DOKOLVO-865231 format. One record per residue (C-alpha): residue in one letter; residue number from 1; x negated, y negated, z negated. Coordinates in steps of 0.02 Angstrom, whole numbers. Each point is the difference from the previous one (the first is absolute). Layout:
BEGIN
@type = a | seq = NUM | east = X | north = Y | up = Z
...
***
This chain:
BEGIN
@type = m | seq = 1 | east = 1006 | north = 890 | up = -235
@type = k | seq = 2 | east = 161 | north = -97 | up = -10
@type = t | seq = 3 | east = 9 | north = -162 | up = -96
@type = a | seq = 4 | east = 120 | north = -144 | up = -21
@type = i | seq = 5 | east = -57 | north = -181 | up = 7
@type = s | seq = 6 | east = 83 | north = -169 | up = -6
@type = i | seq = 7 | east = -52 | north = -135 | up = 123
@type = r | seq = 8 | east = 71 | north = -167 | up = 54
@type = d | seq = 9 | east = 125 | north = 3 | up = 144
@type = d | seq = 10 | east = -110 | north = -106 | up = 114
@type = i | seq = 11 | east = -147 | north = 119 | up = -21
@type = f | seq = 12 | east = 112 | north = 151 | up = 31
@type = e | seq = 13 | east = 70 | north = -77 | up = 160
@type = a | seq = 14 | east = -175 | north = -46 | up = 62
@type = a | seq = 15 | east = -59 | north = 177 | up = -37
@type = e | seq = 16 | east = 148 | north = 71 | up = 96
@type = r | seq = 17 | east = -46 | north = -106 | up = 152
@type = v | seq = 18 | east = -183 | north = 51 | up = -8
@type = a | seq = 19 | east = 42 | north = 185 | up = -17
@type = l | seq = 20 | east = 118 | north = -12 | up = 149
@type = e | seq = 21 | east = -131 | north = -92 | up = 105
@type = m | seq = 22 | east = -132 | north = 129 | up = -46
@type = g | seq = 23 | east = 118 | north = 146 | up = 30
@type = i | seq = 24 | east = -30 | north = 73 | up = -173
@type = s | seq = 25 | east = 112 | north = 41 | up = -146
@type = r | seq = 26 | east = 22 | north = -116 | up = -147
@type = s | seq = 27 | east = -84 | north = 130 | up = -110
@type = e | seq = 28 | east = -152 | north = 7 | up = 114
@type = l | seq = 29 | east = -11 | north = -190 | up = 3
@type = y | seq = 30 | east = 6 | north = -12 | up = -189
@type = s | seq = 31 | east = -126 | north = 140 | up = -17
@type = k | seq = 32 | east = -121 | north = -87 | up = 119
@type = a | seq = 33 | east = 24 | north = -165 | up = -90
@type = v | seq = 34 | east = -38 | north = 75 | up = -170
@type = e | seq = 35 | east = -150 | north = 94 | up = 71
@type = l | seq = 36 | east = -69 | north = -163 | up = 72
@type = f | seq = 37 | east = 30 | north = -93 | up = -163
@type = v | seq = 38 | east = -88 | north = 134 | up = -102
@type = s | seq = 39 | east = -146 | north = 4 | up = 122
@type = r | seq = 40 | east = -23 | north = -188 | up = -12
@type = h | seq = 41 | east = 10 | north = 7 | up = -189
@type = e | seq = 42 | east = -135 | north = 135 | up = -5
@type = n | seq = 43 | east = -110 | north = -107 | up = 114
@type = e | seq = 44 | east = 21 | north = -147 | up = -120
@type = r | seq = 45 | east = -56 | north = 112 | up = -143
@type = v | seq = 46 | east = -156 | north = 50 | up = 99
@type = t | seq = 47 | east = -39 | north = -185 | up = 27
@type = e | seq = 48 | east = 23 | north = -35 | up = -186
@type = r | seq = 49 | east = -118 | north = 143 | up = -46
@type = l | seq = 50 | east = -131 | north = -59 | up = 126
@type = d | seq = 51 | east = 13 | north = -177 | up = -69
@type = a | seq = 52 | east = -29 | north = 70 | up = -175
@type = v | seq = 53 | east = -157 | north = 89 | up = 61
@type = y | seq = 54 | east = -70 | north = -135 | up = 114
@type = g | seq = 55 | east = 63 | north = -155 | up = -88
@type = e | seq = 56 | east = 140 | north = -123 | up = 13
@type = a | seq = 57 | east = 43 | north = -92 | up = 160
@type = g | seq = 58 | east = -105 | north = -156 | up = 15
@type = s | seq = 59 | east = -144 | north = 70 | up = -99
@type = s | seq = 60 | east = -168 | north = -13 | up = 85
@type = s | seq = 61 | east = -78 | north = 156 | up = 71
@type = a | seq = 62 | east = -137 | north = -96 | up = 90
@type = l | seq = 63 | east = -171 | north = 78 | up = 10
@type = d | seq = 64 | east = -134 | north = -79 | up = -108
@type = g | seq = 65 | east = -98 | north = -124 | up = 106
@type = t | seq = 66 | east = -171 | north = 70 | up = -45
@type = l | seq = 67 | east = 56 | north = 177 | up = 35
@type = a | seq = 68 | east = 74 | north = -53 | up = 168
@type = t | seq = 69 | east = -165 | north = -83 | up = 48
@type = l | seq = 70 | east = -101 | north = 154 | up = -49
@type = q | seq = 71 | east = 116 | north = 114 | up = 98
@type = t | seq = 72 | east = -15 | north = -111 | up = 154
@type = l | seq = 73 | east = -189 | north = -1 | up = -14
@type = s | seq = 74 | east = -3 | north = 190 | up = -10
@type = l | seq = 75 | east = 77 | north = 17 | up = 174
@type = p | seq = 76 | east = -118 | north = 30 | up = 146
@type = t | seq = 77 | east = -29 | north = -159 | up = 100
@type = d | seq = 78 | east = -45 | north = 84 | up = 166
@type = e | seq = 79 | east = 167 | north = 89 | up = 19
@type = e | seq = 80 | east = 113 | north = -49 | up = 146
@type = w | seq = 81 | east = 187 | north = -18 | up = -25
***
């Protein structure tokens, strides 16, 4: 699909250099850049959804001390590692 965009001159010139160095067309460079941006945005949305399910950053997900002790005691003691 064709589209028209407006970007600053310095970004355009930098993109031209990168496309030339990579040996790809300007269209391919812009397409790859948008694809990468969209992919990163989708990954951020996954992180946000996981945070909503598992809690905010910084919240404690530590195992209850009593439960941890009971789980440790339930392990065989004669097992070699």
